[in-house]
C-alpha positions as a Markdown table, in Angstrom:
| # | Residue | x | y | z |
|---|---|---|---|---|
| 1 | Met | 0.0 | 0.0 | 0.0 |
| 2 | Leu | 1.4 | 3.4 | -1.0 |
| 3 | Arg | 0.4 | 6.8 | 0.2 |
| 4 | Val | 1.0 | 9.0 | -2.8 |
| 5 | Glu | 1.6 | 12.6 | -1.8 |
| 6 | Glu | 0.7 | 15.3 | -4.3 |
| 7 | Ser | 0.8 | 19.1 | -4.2 |
| 8 | Gly | -2.9 | 19.3 | -3.4 |
| 9 | Gly | -3.3 | 16.3 | -1.1 |
| 10 | His | -2.8 | 12.5 | -1.3 |
| 11 | His | -4.3 | 9.3 | -2.5 |
| 12 | Phe | -3.6 | 5.6 | -1.8 |
| 13 | Arg | -2.4 | 3.1 | -4.4 |
| 14 | Leu | -2.6 | -0.6 | -3.9 |
| 15 | Val | 0.2 | -2.7 | -5.4 |
| 16 | Ile | -0.5 | -6.4 | -5.7 |
| 17 | Arg | 2.0 | -9.1 | -6.5 |
| 18 | His | 1.0 | -12.7 | -6.0 |
| 19 | Pro | 3.2 | -15.5 | -7.5 |
| 20 | Asp | 0.3 | -17.9 | -8.1 |
| 21 | Arg | -1.8 | -15.3 | -9.9 |
| 22 | Ala | 0.9 | -13.4 | -11.9 |
| 23 | Leu | -1.0 | -13.8 | -15.2 |
| 24 | Asp | -4.5 | -14.0 | -13.8 |
| 25 | Leu | -6.6 | -11.3 | -15.5 |
| 26 | Gly | -9.4 | -11.9 | -13.0 |
| 27 | Leu | -7.3 | -10.8 | -10.0 |
| 28 | Gly | -8.5 | -7.2 | -10.3 |
| 29 | His | -12.1 | -8.2 | -10.5 |
| 30 | Asp | -11.8 | -10.5 | -7.4 |
| 31 | Leu | -10.0 | -7.8 | -5.5 |
| 32 | Gln | -12.7 | -5.3 | -6.4 |
| 33 | Arg | -15.4 | -7.6 | -5.0 |
| 34 | His | -13.5 | -8.1 | -1.7 |
| 35 | Leu | -12.9 | -4.3 | -1.3 |
| 36 | Asp | -16.5 | -3.6 | -1.9 |
| 37 | Val | -17.5 | -6.0 | 0.9 |
| 38 | Leu | -14.9 | -4.4 | 3.2 |
| 39 | Ser | -16.1 | -0.9 | 2.4 |
| 40 | Asp | -19.5 | -1.7 | 4.0 |
| 41 | Glu | -17.9 | -2.6 | 7.3 |
| 42 | Ser | -17.4 | -0.3 | 10.3 |
| 43 | Val | -14.0 | 0.6 | 11.6 |
| 44 | Gly | -14.6 | -1.7 | 14.6 |
| 45 | Glu | -15.4 | -4.6 | 12.3 |
| 46 | Leu | -12.3 | -4.0 | 10.1 |
| 47 | Arg | -10.1 | -3.8 | 13.2 |
| 48 | His | -11.6 | -7.1 | 14.4 |
| 49 | Arg | -10.8 | -8.7 | 11.0 |
| 50 | Tyr | -7.3 | -7.3 | 11.2 |
| 51 | Glu | -6.6 | -8.7 | 14.6 |
| 52 | Glu | -8.0 | -12.1 | 13.7 |
| 53 | Ala | -5.8 | -12.2 | 10.6 |
| 54 | Arg | -2.7 | -11.3 | 12.7 |
| 55 | Lys | -3.5 | -14.1 | 15.0 |
| 56 | Gly | -3.7 | -16.4 | 12.0 |
| 57 | Gly | -0.3 | -15.4 | 10.7 |
| 58 | Leu | -0.7 | -12.1 | 8.8 |
| 59 | Lys | 2.5 | -10.1 | 8.7 |
| 60 | Pro | 1.5 | -6.4 | 8.2 |
| 61 | Thr | 3.6 | -4.4 | 5.8 |
| 62 | Pro | 4.3 | -0.7 | 6.7 |
| 63 | Leu | 2.7 | 2.0 | 4.6 |
| 64 | Arg | 5.2 | 3.5 | 2.2 |
| 65 | His | 5.1 | 7.2 | 1.4 |
| 66 | Ile | 6.0 | 8.5 | -2.1 |
| 67 | Arg | 5.8 | 11.9 | -3.8 |
| 68 | Glu | 4.2 | 12.3 | -7.2 |
| 69 | Thr | 3.9 | 15.4 | -9.4 |
| 70 | Val | 0.7 | 15.9 | -11.3 |
| 71 | Asp | 1.0 | 15.4 | -15.0 |
| 72 | Phe | -2.0 | 17.3 | -16.5 |
| 73 | Trp | -1.4 | 15.8 | -19.9 |
| 74 | Arg | -2.2 | 12.4 | -18.6 |
| 75 | Asp | -5.4 | 13.6 | -17.0 |
| 76 | Asp | -8.6 | 11.8 | -18.2 |
| 77 | Phe | -10.0 | 15.2 | -19.3 |
| 78 | Trp | -7.8 | 15.0 | -22.3 |
| 79 | Asn | -8.9 | 11.5 | -23.1 |
| 80 | Trp | -12.6 | 12.7 | -22.9 |
| 81 | Ile | -11.9 | 15.5 | -25.4 |
| 82 | Gly | -10.5 | 13.0 | -27.8 |
């Protein structure tokens, strides 16, 4: 998980590497489904899941911070114009 710092704020970027699913095009779809389920849970429910996963052997990875400059030419606005 990366926290990407920009001039006007920040956003998070999730980086996934799984050796068994390196060429699996459905990985993004599966992940989206799991994240949708998690987004409906409260902070307390998420914390409980996290603690249970740690007891089960999860090894948390620290959040990495990176800086990124905005590239306005890669903005979706330009793609919309055509």
